[in-house]
N, C-alpha and C positions, 0 to 999 in steps of 0.2 A: 248659605246666603247667595253665593255666586249662582247657584242653579235658579234661585228665584229671580235674580237680575236677568239671567239669560231668558227665562220664560217671559219676563216682562218685555224684553227687547225683541222677542221673536215676531210679534205682529208688525213692528216697525221695519224689521229687516224684510219680511215678506211684502209689506206695502212698498218698500223701496224697489224690490225686484219687480213688482207689478208696474210701477211707474217707469222703470227702466225699459220694460218690454213695450209699454205703450209709446215710449219715446221713439221707438223704431218707425212709427207711422208719421212722425213729424219730418218736415223737409230739413235737409242739411245743406249748409253752405260751406264751401272750402275755397281756399285761394293759395296761390304760390307765386312768388316773383323772384327773378334772379337777374343779375347784371354781371357781365364779364368784360374785362378790359385787357387787351393785349398791348404790350409795349411797342409793338411794330405791326405793320400789315403783313399778313401771310400771303406769300406769292409762291406759285409753283412754276419753276423755270423748266421748260422743255425745249427740245430743238425747234419746235414749231413756234414757240414764243412763251411769254410769261403770262400766267393766269393768276388773277387775284382770288383768294379763297376766303372771303369773308371780310368783315370790317374790323377796325381796330377796337371798337366798343360795341357791345350788343346787349339789348334788353330782351327779356322774355318774361311773360306773365301768363298765368293760367287761373281761371276762375271756374268754379264748378257748383252747380245747384242741382241737388238730387231730391226728387219728390217721389216717394214710393206710392205707386198707384194700386198695384195688386200684389199683395204678399200673403198668400194663404198660410204659410208656415208661421209668420209673425202673428197672424190672427189666432192660431191655435196656441202659440206660446203665451200670448197675452191673456187668453181665457184661462189657461192653466195657471199662470201667475196669479190671476185674480182668485182662483179657487184655492191656491196655496195660501194667499193672504187671509182668506176667509177661514181656512182650516187653522191657521196660526192664531187668529183672533179667538176662535172657538176653544182651542186648547188652552189659551191663556185664561179665558173665562172659566173653563172647567177646573184649571189648577187653582184659581182664586176661590172657587166654590169648595174645592177639596180642603184648602187651607182654613176656610171658615168652619167647615165640618170638623176638622181636627181641633180647632179652638174650642168648639162646643163639646166635643168628646172629652177633651182634657179637663174642661171645667166640670163636667159631670163626674169624671174620675176623681177629681179633687174633692168634690162634694161627698162622694162615697167614702174616700179615705178619711175625711173629716168626721163623717158619721161613725165610722169604725173606731176612730180615736176617741170620740166622745163616749161610745158604748164601752170601750175598754176602760176608760177613766171611771165611768160609773160603776163598772164591775169591781175595780180595785177599791173604790170607796166603800162598796157594800161588803167586800171581804174584810177591809179594815174595821168596819163597824161590827161585823160578825166576830172578828178576833177580839175586839174590846169586850163585847158581850160575853163571849166564852171565857175570857179571863176573869170577868166578874163572877160568872157562874161557878168556875172552878174554885175561886177563892172563897165563895160562899158554900162550897161543897155540894152544889146542885148538879154539877156536870163533871165528867171525868177529864183527866189531863190529856187523854188521847183525842178528844174532840177539839181541844184547843190546838193540839199539834197538827191535826188535819187542816184546820183553817190556816195556820201559820205556814204549812207546806204549800197550800194552794196560793197563798199570797206571795210566796217567794217564787 
């Protein structure tokens, strides 16, 4: 049952991979911000004098927008992912067709077994009737006891 579930999930996984590859062509936006605060001003004292090294508080922010213009490697990966998605869908369709064929094959096997069972039941009924007739013939003296024994042996 697990293998059937995995086969059913294979096209969606391949489709997800294809969408992920295509997302590489979309623009990306990123941002970062930071704030630092010092409890005092930094100063560097030298024989020449004191120099201030920055402010007590400081803000810093970065924003980034990336737009992929030319990415041949991504194009090839996107095409390959699309082909993998198509192959996964085709394999799922093929496995579904195989399951339908297995159902039909099992149905015809069942029909054959049922026909064999009916034939065997008819054969047993005919042997029982033949045994009954041979017992009547033996009691009437028209057949030998060996004939009745043969039919009884075949029936058992």
